[in-house]
SEVEX-228872 format. One record per residue (C-alpha): residue in one letter; x, y, z; residue number from 1. Coordinates in nm, 4 decimals. Each point is the difference from the previous one (the first is absolute). Last residue first. Layout:
['A'; [X; Y; Z]; NUM],
...
END
This chain:
['D'; [1.5195; 2.5795; 0.1541]; 67],
['I'; [-0.1400; -0.3418; 0.0884]; 66],
['R'; [-0.3021; 0.0828; 0.2111]; 65],
['E'; [-0.1448; -0.3231; 0.1335]; 64],
['F'; [-0.3797; -0.0125; -0.0170]; 63],
['D'; [-0.2273; -0.2260; 0.2019]; 62],
['F'; [-0.2865; -0.2202; -0.1070]; 61],
['G'; [-0.2544; -0.2336; 0.1614]; 60],
['D'; [-0.2902; 0.2462; -0.0155]; 59],
['V'; [0.2226; 0.2721; 0.1508]; 58],
['S'; [0.3076; -0.0968; 0.2001]; 57],
['G'; [0.1465; 0.2292; 0.2642]; 56],
['P'; [-0.0673; -0.2320; 0.2896]; 55],
['G'; [-0.0526; -0.3624; -0.0994]; 54],
['T'; [0.0060; -0.1793; -0.3318]; 53],
['A'; [0.2091; 0.0466; -0.3126]; 52],
['D'; [0.0288; -0.0773; -0.3715]; 51],
['V'; [0.2449; 0.2449; -0.1535]; 50],
['V'; [-0.0322; 0.2888; -0.2471]; 49],
['S'; [0.3371; 0.1533; -0.0893]; 48],
['W'; [-0.0191; 0.3766; 0.0272]; 47],
['T'; [0.1374; 0.2649; -0.2375]; 46],
['A'; [0.0398; 0.3745; 0.0573]; 45],
['G'; [-0.0318; 0.2938; -0.2431]; 44],
['G'; [-0.3269; 0.1175; 0.1541]; 43],
['A'; [-0.1654; -0.3375; -0.0422]; 42],
['M'; [0.1032; -0.3370; -0.1394]; 41],
['M'; [-0.1365; -0.3349; 0.1172]; 40],
['W'; [0.1496; -0.3359; -0.0954]; 39],
['W'; [-0.1675; -0.3400; -0.0416]; 38],
['Q'; [0.1861; -0.3262; -0.0516]; 37],
['G'; [0.1165; -0.2495; -0.2614]; 36],
['H'; [0.2797; 0.2093; -0.1524]; 35],
['E'; [-0.2433; 0.2831; -0.0709]; 34],
['F'; [-0.3593; 0.0814; 0.0941]; 33],
['H'; [-0.0483; 0.3756; 0.0222]; 32],
['A'; [-0.2234; 0.2137; 0.2221]; 31],
['E'; [0.0027; 0.3788; -0.0343]; 30],
['A'; [-0.0789; 0.2494; 0.2738]; 29],
['R'; [-0.1707; 0.3390; -0.0357]; 28],
['G'; [-0.0054; 0.2229; 0.3018]; 27],
['R'; [0.0571; -0.1028; 0.3581]; 26],
['P'; [-0.1762; -0.2109; 0.2588]; 25],
['Y'; [0.2761; -0.2509; 0.0731]; 24],
['K'; [-0.1420; -0.2943; 0.1977]; 23],
['D'; [-0.3577; 0.0138; -0.1264]; 22],
['R'; [0.1120; 0.1019; -0.3491]; 21],
['F'; [0.2427; -0.2960; -0.0091]; 20],
['A'; [-0.2722; -0.2416; 0.1118]; 19],
['R'; [-0.2371; 0.1294; -0.2696]; 18],
['R'; [0.2675; -0.0285; -0.2705]; 17],
['I'; [0.0837; -0.3540; 0.1136]; 16],
['R'; [-0.3637; -0.1088; -0.0033]; 15],
['R'; [-0.0555; 0.1557; -0.3460]; 14],
['E'; [0.3119; -0.1725; -0.1378]; 13],
['M'; [-0.1214; -0.3304; 0.1415]; 12],
['A'; [-0.3319; 0.0352; -0.1864]; 11],
['R'; [0.1799; 0.1009; -0.3211]; 10],
['T'; [0.2047; -0.3209; 0.0188]; 9],
['N'; [0.3734; -0.0738; 0.0297]; 8],
['T'; [0.0278; -0.2176; 0.3098]; 7],
['E'; [0.3528; -0.0022; 0.1461]; 6],
['T'; [-0.0909; 0.2519; 0.2728]; 5],
['K'; [-0.2857; -0.2245; 0.1080]; 4],
['L'; [0.2395; -0.2915; 0.0453]; 3],
['A'; [-0.0389; -0.2864; -0.2425]; 2],
['M'; [-0.1394; -0.3391; 0.1020]; 1],
END
């Protein structure tokens, strides 16, 4: 079974976008699926989307800023 962040569907993209907006309420953010996982880009920064549970996670996701 694939992880949520390895699932390239429009439904998963919507969930990830919603979770990102809930955690980082900022302007426009872009979601991209590359190299087998989801990435978020906003305000010149990039986040790797990771499957997560517990404090700080949103709908089973968390976001690791990589730059």
